[in-house]
C-alpha positions in Angstrom: -115.7 87.8 -197.2 -113.2 90.4 -196.9 -109.1 90.2 -196.6 -107.7 92.7 -194.7 -104.6 93.1 -196.6 -101.3 94.8 -195.4 -98.1 94.7 -196.8 -94.8 96.3 -194.7 -91.4 97.2 -195.9 -89.4 94.4 -194.5 -86.2 93.0 -195.9 -87.2 90.4 -198.5 -86.8 86.9 -197.4 -84.0 86.0 -200.5 -83.0 82.5 -198.8 -86.1 80.8 -197.6 -84.3 77.4 -196.4 -81.1 78.2 -195.8 -79.1 80.3 -192.2 -76.6 83.0 -193.1 -73.8 83.9 -190.3 -74.7 87.6 -190.4 -74.5 88.7 -187.0 -77.9 90.5 -187.0 -81.1 90.3 -185.3 -84.2 90.3 -187.5 -88.1 90.0 -186.7 -89.1 86.7 -188.3 -92.4 85.5 -186.1 -94.5 87.3 -183.6 -97.6 86.3 -181.6 -99.7 87.9 -178.8 -100.9 86.3 -175.1 -104.4 88.3 -174.5 -103.8 91.7 -174.6 -100.9 91.9 -172.1 -97.9 90.2 -173.7 -96.6 90.4 -177.3 -92.8 88.0 -178.1 -91.2 88.4 -181.1 -88.0 86.0 -182.4 -85.1 86.6 -184.5 -81.5 85.6 -185.3 -78.3 85.2 -185.3 -77.7 85.2 -181.8 -80.9 83.5 -180.8 -83.3 86.7 -179.3 -86.5 87.3 -178.0 -88.1 90.9 -177.2 -91.1 91.4 -174.8 -93.8 94.2 -174.9 -94.7 95.7 -172.0 -97.9 97.8 -172.5 -98.1 101.2 -170.3 -100.8 100.1 -167.8 -98.4 97.1 -167.0 -95.0 99.1 -166.5 -93.4 100.3 -162.8 -95.0 103.3 -161.2 -92.9 106.3 -162.6 -91.4 104.7 -165.5 -91.4 107.2 -168.1 -94.2 107.9 -170.6 -91.9 107.5 -173.5 -90.2 104.8 -172.6 -89.9 101.8 -175.3 -92.3 99.2 -175.1 -90.3 96.4 -176.2 -87.3 94.8 -174.0 -84.8 92.3 -174.7 -85.1 88.8 -173.0 -82.0 86.8 -172.9 -82.4 83.7 -174.2 -79.9 80.7 -174.9 -76.8 80.1 -177.9 -75.9 76.6 -178.1 -73.6 77.6 -180.7 -72.3 80.3 -182.7 -75.0 81.0 -185.1 -78.5 80.6 -183.7 -81.9 81.6 -185.2 -85.6 81.4 -184.0 -87.9 81.4 -186.7 -91.1 80.7 -184.9 -93.3 80.8 -181.6 -96.5 80.2 -180.0 -98.0 79.9 -176.6 -99.5 78.2 -174.1 -99.9 80.3 -171.9 -98.2 83.0 -170.4 -95.3 80.5 -168.9 -95.6 77.9 -171.2 -94.0 79.4 -174.6 -92.3 77.8 -177.3 -89.5 79.3 -179.9 -88.0 76.8 -183.1 -85.1 77.6 -185.1 -81.6 75.9 -185.7 -78.0 76.8 -185.0 -74.8 75.8 -186.6 -71.1 76.1 -185.4 -69.0 76.9 -188.0 -66.2 76.8 -186.4 -67.2 73.5 -184.7 -66.8 70.8 -187.3 -70.5 72.1 -188.9 -72.4 70.5 -186.0 -75.6 71.9 -186.2 -79.1 71.0 -186.1 -82.8 72.2 -184.8 -83.2 74.4 -182.1 -86.1 74.5 -179.9 -86.2 76.7 -176.5 -89.6 77.1 -174.0 -90.0 79.7 -171.6 -91.5 78.5 -168.4 -92.4 82.3 -167.2 -88.8 83.2 -166.2 -86.2 82.0 -168.6 -85.4 80.8 -171.6 -84.1 77.3 -172.3 -83.1 74.9 -174.6 -85.5 71.6 -174.8 -83.6 68.7 -176.4 -85.2 67.8 -180.3 -86.1 64.1 -181.1 -81.6 64.0 -181.5 -82.4 61.8 -184.7 -80.3 62.1 -188.1 -83.2 63.8 -189.7 -83.4 66.3 -186.1 -79.2 67.0 -186.2 -79.5 67.6 -189.4 -82.6 70.1 -189.8 -84.3 73.5 -189.7 -87.7 73.8 -187.6 -89.5 77.3 -189.4 -92.3 77.2 -187.3 -94.1 75.9 -183.9 -98.2 75.8 -182.9 -99.7 74.7 -179.5 -103.2 72.6 -178.7 -101.7 72.0 -175.4 -98.6 72.2 -172.7 -98.4 68.2 -174.0 -99.6 68.6 -177.8 -97.4 70.8 -179.8 -96.1 70.6 -183.5 -93.0 72.0 -184.9 -92.5 71.5 -189.1 -89.7 72.8 -191.1 -87.0 70.6 -193.2 -83.7 68.7 -193.2 -81.3 67.7 -195.5 -80.7 63.8 -196.0 -77.6 64.4 -198.4 -79.6 64.8 -201.1 -83.1 66.9 -201.6 -84.4 69.1 -198.5 -87.4 66.7 -196.8 -90.1 67.6 -194.7 -89.4 67.9 -191.1 -92.1 67.5 -188.3 -91.5 67.0 -184.4 -94.2 66.6 -181.6 -93.8 67.8 -178.2 -96.0 65.2 -176.0 -95.1 67.0 -172.8 -92.3 64.4 -171.8 -89.9 64.8 -175.3 -89.8 65.9 -178.7 -90.1 63.0 -181.3 -90.1 62.9 -185.1 -93.7 62.4 -187.0 -93.3 60.4 -190.6 -94.1 63.2 -192.9 -94.6 62.8 -196.8 -92.5 64.1 -199.1 -93.0 64.5 -203.5 -90.2 63.7 -205.7 -87.7 66.1 -205.1 -87.2 68.6 -202.4 -89.8 69.6 -200.4 -89.7 71.6 -197.1 -92.6 73.2 -194.2 -92.6 77.0 -193.7 -95.8 77.6 -191.3 -97.9 75.5 -189.1 -101.3 76.0 -187.1 -103.4 74.2 -185.3 -107.2 73.6 -184.8 -107.5 70.9 -182.6 -106.1 67.8 -181.8 -106.7 66.3 -184.7 -107.3 68.9 -187.2 -103.2 71.0 -188.0 -102.2 72.2 -191.5 -98.9 72.6 -192.4 -98.0 74.7 -195.5 -94.6 75.3 -197.6 -93.3 74.3 -201.2 -91.4 71.9 -203.3 -89.1 73.8 -204.6 -88.4 70.4 -207.1 -92.1 71.1 -208.2 -92.4 74.6 -208.3 -95.4 74.3 -206.2 -97.4 74.9 -203.0 -97.2 72.1 -200.5 -100.0 71.7 -198.0 -100.4 68.9 -195.4 -103.0 67.8 -192.9 -102.7 65.6 -189.7 -105.7 64.1 -188.9 -105.5 62.6 -185.8 -103.3 59.5 -186.6 -101.1 60.5 -189.7 -100.3 63.4 -192.1 -101.0 63.3 -195.7 -100.6 65.9 -198.5 -103.7 68.0 -199.6 -103.8 69.2 -203.2 -103.1 72.9 -203.4 -103.4 75.1 -206.4 -101.5 75.7 -208.7 -102.1 72.1 -210.6 -99.4 73.3 -213.5 -96.5 75.0 -212.4 -94.4 77.6 -214.7 -92.5 79.4 -211.6 -92.2 78.5 -208.0 -95.1 79.1 -205.8 -94.2 79.4 -202.3 -96.7 79.3 -199.0 -94.8 80.7 -196.0 -97.1 81.1 -193.4 -101.1 79.5 -192.4 -103.6 80.5 -190.3 -107.0 79.1 -189.2 -110.5 80.3 -187.7 -112.1 76.7 -187.7 -112.2 73.3 -189.7 -113.0 74.8 -193.1 -111.9 78.4 -192.7 -108.1 78.2 -193.0 -105.5 80.7 -194.6 -102.0 80.5 -196.6 -100.2 82.8 -197.6 -96.7 83.3 -199.4 -95.5 84.4 -203.1 -94.8 83.3 -206.6 -91.3 83.5 -208.3 -92.0 85.2 -211.4 -88.6 85.1 -212.2 -85.3 87.5 -212.4 -86.0 88.0 -208.4 -89.4 89.3 -209.0 -92.3 88.1 -207.3 -96.0 88.2 -206.4 -98.1 88.2 -203.8 -100.2 85.1 -203.4 -103.1 84.1 -200.7 -105.1 80.8 -200.5 -108.0 79.8 -199.0 -109.2 75.9 -197.0 -113.2 76.0 -197.2 -113.3 72.5 -196.1 -113.3 71.0 -199.1 -110.3 72.6 -201.3 -107.7 75.1 -201.7 -107.9 77.9 -204.0 -106.5 80.9 -204.4 -107.7 84.2 -203.5 -106.1 87.0 -205.4 -104.2 90.1 -204.0 -103.1 93.6 -204.3 -99.5 93.7 -205.8 -98.4 97.1 -204.6 -94.6 96.7 -205.8 -93.7 97.1 -209.4 -90.5 94.3 -208.9 -91.8 91.9 -206.1 -94.4 92.0 -203.7 -94.3 88.6 -201.4 -96.0 87.7 -198.1 -94.5 85.9 -195.3 -97.4 86.2 -192.4 -101.1 85.7 -191.8 -103.4 86.1 -188.8 -107.0 85.2 -188.6 -108.7 87.2 -186.6 -112.3 86.3 -188.0 -114.2 85.3 -190.5 -114.3 88.7 -192.2 -110.8 90.3 -190.7 -107.6 88.4 -191.8 -104.5 90.2 -192.0 -101.0 89.2 -194.5 -97.8 91.1 -193.9 -95.1 91.0 -196.0 -92.5 93.2 -198.4 -92.8 94.8 -201.8 
């Protein structure tokens, strides 16, 4: 099996779980719909940009015109962040993140936006305590009435996993397991309505975290390493089939250094697959996409 690994020179993600107030836009997630539309999401005023290929541009448009165009999106507060995006179709797209009003008494929570082919609108979350204290990091769509978003929330002690589901009418919080100590989910992928994976880490346990939905409930599935020394973080996950799933991230080695991490699910267990580390100081992976069993791409920074 061949793993095509591409490490892009992107800013190092120093704080996985917290938001900043910097008024800058960062490309945090990307996906494509067919071959005509690409969408990305960013922060701190929630933003999306859209790729229009040359064949679809207006007649007479300059040949060297930028390929990407800014698309207006809703900003419900002073600080707004979109981290994950996925699509059912060209006019049914979801983006998730969180918002926080530093000047309004600390009001904040999850941020969920929907594209209907014409405009982005904010869709209310579950409005539970977890939702109001939560941050959504990734979203995966099975169908128009079956969409999953994962992240974390802060109940006042340790961070806990947060999973929300869209049933076509509303978002609701779905119970998800946690180990003792802090847990967070950073990536999610959907194979079918009863086969969904979410990945992240357990900062309190210094290890990776993988959870699986079987159509009835979420359960923690053991993932390496079994003995913890430094922090191991899974940031993204993508699936080809039920027995071919990839997750990527990094291992913190201390003193700000890290090494890239890739894990594979073969239908029975997760195992670590060796990855290159071109950086002498740190190498980290933040996104993965599966094209076929022998064509997988991961991106990050070194």
